[in-house]
VEXSEVEX-151220 format. One record per residue (C-alpha): chain; z, y, x. Coordinates in Angstrom, 1 decimal. Layout:
VEXSEVEX-151220
SITE  c       Z       Y       X
SITE  A       Z       Y       X
...
This chain:
VEXSEVEX-151220
SITE  c       Z       Y       X
SITE  A   147.9   132.7   143.4
SITE  A   149.2   130.6   140.5
SITE  A   153.0   129.9   140.3
SITE  A   154.0   126.4   139.5
SITE  A   157.5   125.3   138.4
SITE  A   158.5   121.9   139.9
SITE  A   161.6   120.5   138.3
SITE  A   163.4   118.0   140.6
SITE  A   161.4   119.4   143.4
SITE  A   163.8   118.3   146.1
SITE  A   163.6   114.7   145.1
SITE  A   161.5   112.0   146.7
SITE  A   158.3   112.4   144.6
SITE  A   158.9   116.1   143.8
SITE  A   159.3   117.2   147.5
SITE  A   156.0   115.5   148.5
SITE  A   154.3   117.1   145.5
SITE  A   155.6   120.6   146.5
SITE  A   154.1   120.0   150.0
SITE  A   150.7   119.2   148.5
SITE  A   150.9   122.1   146.0
SITE  A   151.6   124.6   148.8
SITE  A   149.0   123.1   151.0
SITE  A   146.5   123.6   148.1
SITE  A   147.5   127.3   147.8
SITE  A   149.9   127.3   144.9
SITE  A   153.1   129.3   144.8
SITE  A   156.0   127.0   144.0
SITE  A   159.4   127.5   142.5
SITE  A   161.7   124.6   142.4
SITE  A   164.5   123.8   139.9
SITE  A   167.0   121.1   141.1
SITE  A   170.6   120.4   140.4
SITE  A   171.2   118.5   143.7
SITE  A   172.4   115.4   141.9
SITE  A   170.2   113.1   144.0
SITE  A   169.0   115.4   146.8
SITE  A   170.1   117.9   149.4
SITE  A   169.1   121.3   150.5
SITE  A   167.9   119.8   153.8
SITE  A   164.7   118.7   152.0
SITE  A   163.8   122.4   151.7
SITE  A   163.8   122.7   155.5
SITE  A   161.5   119.7   155.7
SITE  A   159.0   121.2   153.2
SITE  A   159.1   124.5   155.1
SITE  A   158.5   122.7   158.4
SITE  A   155.4   121.0   157.1
SITE  A   153.8   123.8   155.2
SITE  A   155.1   126.9   157.0
SITE  A   156.1   128.3   153.5
SITE  A   159.5   128.1   152.0
SITE  A   159.3   127.6   148.2
SITE  A   161.6   129.5   145.9
SITE  A   164.4   127.5   144.5
SITE  A   166.9   127.8   141.7
SITE  A   169.9   125.5   141.5
SITE  A   170.6   124.7   137.9
SITE  A   171.0   121.9   135.4
SITE  A   168.3   121.6   132.8
SITE  A   170.8   120.3   130.3
SITE  A   172.2   123.8   130.1
SITE  A   170.0   125.4   127.5
SITE  A   171.1   129.0   128.1
SITE  A   170.6   128.6   131.9
SITE  A   167.0   127.3   131.3
SITE  A   166.3   130.2   129.0
SITE  A   167.7   132.7   131.6
SITE  A   165.4   131.1   134.3
SITE  A   162.3   131.7   132.3
SITE  A   163.3   135.3   131.6
SITE  A   163.5   135.8   135.4
SITE  A   160.3   133.9   136.1
SITE  A   157.9   135.1   133.5
SITE  A   154.7   134.3   135.3
SITE  A   154.8   130.5   135.4
SITE  A   151.3   129.0   135.1
SITE  A   152.3   125.4   134.9
SITE  A   155.1   122.9   135.1
SITE  A   155.4   119.5   136.8
SITE  A   158.5   117.8   135.4
SITE  A   160.2   115.3   137.7
SITE  A   163.9   116.0   137.0
SITE  A   165.5   112.9   135.4
SITE  A   168.0   110.2   136.0
SITE  A   166.3   107.0   137.1
SITE  A   168.7   104.1   137.8
SITE  A   168.0   101.3   135.4
SITE  A   171.4    99.7   135.7
SITE  A   173.2   103.0   135.3
SITE  A   171.2   103.8   132.2
SITE  A   172.4   100.5   130.6
SITE  A   176.1   101.4   131.4
SITE  A   175.8   105.0   130.4
SITE  A   172.9   105.5   127.9
SITE  A   174.0   108.8   126.5
SITE  A   173.9   110.4   129.9
SITE  A   170.2   109.3   130.2
SITE  A   169.2   110.5   126.8
SITE  A   170.9   113.8   127.3
SITE  A   169.6   114.3   130.8
SITE  A   166.1   112.9   130.4
SITE  A   165.2   113.8   126.8
SITE  A   167.4   116.8   126.2
SITE  A   166.2   118.7   129.2
SITE  A   162.6   117.9   128.4
SITE  A   163.1   119.4   124.9
SITE  A   164.5   122.7   126.4
SITE  A   161.6   122.9   128.8
SITE  A   159.0   122.4   126.1
SITE  A   160.6   125.0   123.9
SITE  A   160.2   127.5   126.6
SITE  A   156.6   126.4   127.2
SITE  A   155.8   126.9   123.5
SITE  A   157.5   130.2   123.2
SITE  A   156.2   131.7   126.4
SITE  A   152.6   130.4   126.3
SITE  A   152.9   128.1   129.3
SITE  A   150.1   125.7   128.5
SITE  A   149.9   123.3   131.4
SITE  A   152.5   120.5   131.6
SITE  A   152.5   117.4   133.8
SITE  A   155.0   114.7   133.0
SITE  A   156.4   112.2   135.5
SITE  A   156.2   108.9   133.6
SITE  A   156.4   105.2   134.7
SITE  A   154.7   101.9   134.4
SITE  A   158.0   100.7   132.9
SITE  A   156.6   101.6   129.5
SITE  A   154.4    98.6   129.7
SITE  A   157.1    96.0   130.2
SITE  A   155.8    92.5   131.0
SITE  A   152.1    93.0   130.4
SITE  A   150.0    90.7   128.4
SITE  A   147.0    91.0   130.8
SITE  A   146.5    92.2   134.3
SITE  A   145.5    94.7   135.6
SITE  A   147.2    97.1   133.2
SITE  A   145.0    99.7   131.5
SITE  A   146.3   102.8   129.8
SITE  A   145.4   101.2   126.5
SITE  A   147.9    98.4   127.0
SITE  A   150.6    98.3   124.3
SITE  A   153.9   100.1   125.1
SITE  A   156.5    97.3   124.8
SITE  A   160.1    97.8   123.5
SITE  A   162.0    99.2   126.5
SITE  A   164.4    96.9   128.3
SITE  A   166.6    99.8   129.4
SITE  A   167.6   103.2   128.2
SITE  A   165.9   104.6   131.3
SITE  A   162.6   103.0   130.2
SITE  A   163.1   104.2   126.6
SITE  A   163.6   107.8   127.8
SITE  A   160.1   107.6   129.3
SITE  A   158.6   106.3   126.1
SITE  A   160.4   108.8   123.9
SITE  A   159.5   111.7   126.2
SITE  A   155.8   110.8   126.0
SITE  A   156.0   110.8   122.2
SITE  A   157.8   114.2   122.2
SITE  A   155.1   115.7   124.5
SITE  A   152.3   114.3   122.4
SITE  A   153.9   115.7   119.2
SITE  A   154.3   119.3   120.6
SITE  A   150.8   119.3   122.1
SITE  A   149.4   118.5   118.6
SITE  A   151.0   121.7   117.1
SITE  A   150.9   124.2   120.0
SITE  A   148.7   125.4   122.8
SITE  A   150.4   123.1   125.3
SITE  A   148.2   120.7   127.1
SITE  A   149.7   117.8   129.0
SITE  A   149.0   115.0   131.4
SITE  A   151.4   112.1   131.7
SITE  A   151.1   110.2   135.0
SITE  A   152.4   106.6   134.8
SITE  A   153.4   105.7   138.3
SITE  A   153.6   102.3   139.7
SITE  A   155.8   101.9   142.9
SITE  A   155.7   104.8   145.3
SITE  A   156.6   104.0   148.9
SITE  A   156.4   105.6   152.3
SITE  A   157.0   109.1   153.6
SITE  A   155.1   112.2   154.8
SITE  A   153.3   111.5   158.1
SITE  A   155.4   114.2   159.8
SITE  A   158.6   112.3   159.0
SITE  A   160.0   115.7   157.8
SITE  A   160.6   114.4   154.3
SITE  A   160.8   110.9   152.8
SITE  A   162.9   108.6   150.5
SITE  A   166.6   109.0   151.2
SITE  A   168.5   107.5   148.2
SITE  A   172.2   108.4   147.8
SITE  A   174.2   105.2   148.0
SITE  A   172.7   101.7   147.9
SITE  A   168.9   101.8   147.5
SITE  A   167.5   100.6   144.2
SITE  A   164.0   100.2   145.5
SITE  A   162.6    97.6   147.9
SITE  A   161.2    99.7   150.8
SITE  A   164.3   101.8   151.5
SITE  A   166.4    98.7   151.4
SITE  A   164.0    97.1   153.9
SITE  A   164.1   100.1   156.3
SITE  A   167.9   100.3   156.0
SITE  A   168.2    96.6   156.8
SITE  A   165.9    97.0   159.8
SITE  A   168.1   100.0   160.9
SITE  A   171.2    97.9   160.6
SITE  A   172.7    99.9   157.8
SITE  A   172.4    97.0   155.4
SITE  A   173.4    93.5   156.6
SITE  A   170.8    91.6   154.6
SITE  A   168.0    92.0   152.2
SITE  A   168.0    89.9   149.1
SITE  A   164.8    88.6   147.6
SITE  A   165.4    88.0   143.9
SITE  A   163.7    84.7   143.2
SITE  A   160.9    82.7   144.9
SITE  A   160.1    80.5   141.9
SITE  A   158.0    83.0   139.8
SITE  A   154.4    81.9   138.8
SITE  A   152.9    84.0   141.7
SITE  A   151.2    82.8   144.9
SITE  A   154.4    82.9   147.0
SITE  A   156.9    82.8   144.1
SITE  A   158.1    86.4   144.5
SITE  A   157.5    89.2   142.1
SITE  A   154.4    91.3   142.4
SITE  A   154.2    95.1   142.2
SITE  A   151.6    97.9   142.8
SITE  A   152.9    99.9   145.8
SITE  A   151.3   103.3   146.3
SITE  A   151.7   105.7   149.2
SITE  A   153.8   108.7   148.2
SITE  A   151.3   111.2   149.6
SITE  A   148.5   109.7   147.5
SITE  A   150.8   109.9   144.4
SITE  A   151.7   113.6   145.2
SITE  A   148.0   114.5   145.5
SITE  A   147.4   113.0   142.0
SITE  A   149.7   115.7   140.6
SITE  A   147.7   118.5   142.2
SITE  A   144.4   117.1   140.8
SITE  A   146.0   116.7   137.4
SITE  A   147.2   120.2   137.5
SITE  A   143.8   121.6   138.4
SITE  A   142.3   119.6   135.5
SITE  A   144.7   121.3   133.1
SITE  A   144.2   124.8   134.5
SITE  A   140.4   124.4   134.4
SITE  A   140.7   123.1   130.8
SITE  A   138.7   119.9   131.6
SITE  A   140.9   117.8   129.3
SITE  A   139.2   117.1   125.9
SITE  A   142.4   115.6   124.6
SITE  A   145.6   117.7   124.2
SITE  A   147.6   114.8   125.8
SITE  A   146.2   112.5   128.4
SITE  A   147.7   109.5   130.2
SITE  A   146.6   108.1   133.6
SITE  A   147.9   105.2   135.6
SITE  A   148.6   106.1   139.2
SITE  A   148.6   103.1   141.4
SITE  A   146.3   101.3   143.9
SITE  A   145.0    98.6   141.6
SITE  A   146.3    95.9   143.9
SITE  A   149.4    93.8   143.5
SITE  A   151.6    92.8   146.5
SITE  A   154.5    90.4   146.4
SITE  A   157.9    91.1   147.8
SITE  A   157.4    88.6   150.5
SITE  A   154.0    90.1   151.4
SITE  A   155.7    93.5   151.8
SITE  A   158.4    92.0   154.0
SITE  A   155.8    90.3   156.2
SITE  A   153.7    93.5   156.4
SITE  A   156.7    95.5   157.5
SITE  A   157.5    93.0   160.2
SITE  A   153.9    93.1   161.5
SITE  A   153.6    96.9   161.4
SITE  A   157.0    97.7   163.1
SITE  A   157.6    94.6   165.2
SITE  A   161.1    94.4   163.6
SITE  A   162.3    91.1   162.2
SITE  A   164.1    91.4   158.9
SITE  A   167.2    89.6   158.0
SITE  A   166.6    88.5   154.4
SITE  A   167.4    85.6   152.1
SITE  A   166.2    84.2   148.8
SITE  A   168.7    84.6   146.0
SITE  A   168.7    84.0   142.2
SITE  A   166.3    85.9   140.0
SITE  A   167.5    89.3   138.8
SITE  A   167.8    89.8   135.0
SITE  A   165.1    92.0   133.6
SITE  A   162.6    91.8   136.4
SITE  A   159.0    91.7   135.3
SITE  A   157.0    89.0   137.1
SITE  A   153.8    90.9   138.0
SITE  A   152.6    94.5   137.4
SITE  A   149.7    96.3   138.9
SITE  A   147.4    99.0   137.6
SITE  A   143.9    99.3   136.4
SITE  A   143.0   102.6   138.0
SITE  A   139.4   103.1   136.7
SITE  A   140.4   105.9   134.4
SITE  A   142.2   107.8   137.2
SITE  A   139.3   107.2   139.5
SITE  A   136.5   108.1   137.1
SITE  A   138.0   110.6   134.7
SITE  A   140.7   112.3   136.8
SITE  A   138.7   112.1   140.0
SITE  A   141.6   110.7   142.0
SITE  A   141.8   107.6   144.1
SITE  A   144.5   106.0   146.3
SITE  A   143.4   106.2   150.0
SITE  A   146.3   105.1   152.1
SITE  A   147.1   101.5   153.0
SITE  A   150.3    99.5   152.6
SITE  A   150.6    99.4   156.4
SITE  A   150.4   103.2   156.6
SITE  A   153.1   103.5   153.9
SITE  A   155.4   101.1   155.6
SITE  A   154.9   102.7   159.1
SITE  A   155.7   106.1   157.7
SITE  A   158.8   104.8   155.9
SITE  A   160.1   103.4   159.1
SITE  A   159.3   106.5   161.1
SITE  A   161.3   108.5   158.5
SITE  A   164.2   106.1   158.5
SITE  A   164.4   106.2   162.3
SITE  A   164.4   110.0   162.3
SITE  A   167.1   110.2   159.7
SITE  A   169.3   107.7   161.6
SITE  A   168.6   109.1   165.0
SITE  A   167.1   105.8   166.2
């Protein structure tokens, strides 16, 4: 049984990926510093899979602690690296925090991989590296635009660092560029539970429906899109988690011809903010209190993936619908709030 390290494994995407890894028969050890998660998530993972993953609470910015971890766990077969700060606005206000946390911790991990012969490394990247695309849908060959935030820049820099070390070591890596993950596990044992005010659309929708937020703001209805609101590619979190398992198996079986490979992970379909709101209302029967407000600085008009490479080369395909994702998000919200 291969042992996989999942950094940030109690987070939203990390926890769902741990579930899929354990379901596929992998032994998992989690590193998390609990900066944006709680230990309750571990109970949810255990309830779903019947197996409690090992966990070490540590901060990946602490180089000596990272080194000590790998001395204790000397049989790691692969790493899936989620741990990172991810709030765009916060990154603008505190860029050094983001470079230290997102880039510094990556360097420490890759040093251990190089020195200990851990050859399989999956990186949690983002479609933010594309910026406002020149053409749609976005392929992996689309140019990487200058980042509009320190957060986005950390993703670009991280991919460059990984490519560089792969070129001069035995490390082989896949970078998965996510679009917009939404939803929750069908069990409602784990889901998206942001600390503080949600930064993403769907948890803001569910919190508004639950009465936690008074009103949902739609930032602009005058964009050059069919209904005037911004368009994104929303992917069910479980589909996204499964992509990591398939990518890991590709690395372990040495199917990658390139030392560093990039895949878009999305549905290939764009949905507008207003379409998501209407779909949520139809699925749940809940009427949302929302209003149109001014555009938000930095918002890209329309972004959705070309997924042919992931479908054909990686052998992965999104299977779940927007409606399934929204229904699961609402079921999770209701469970958390005791509704």
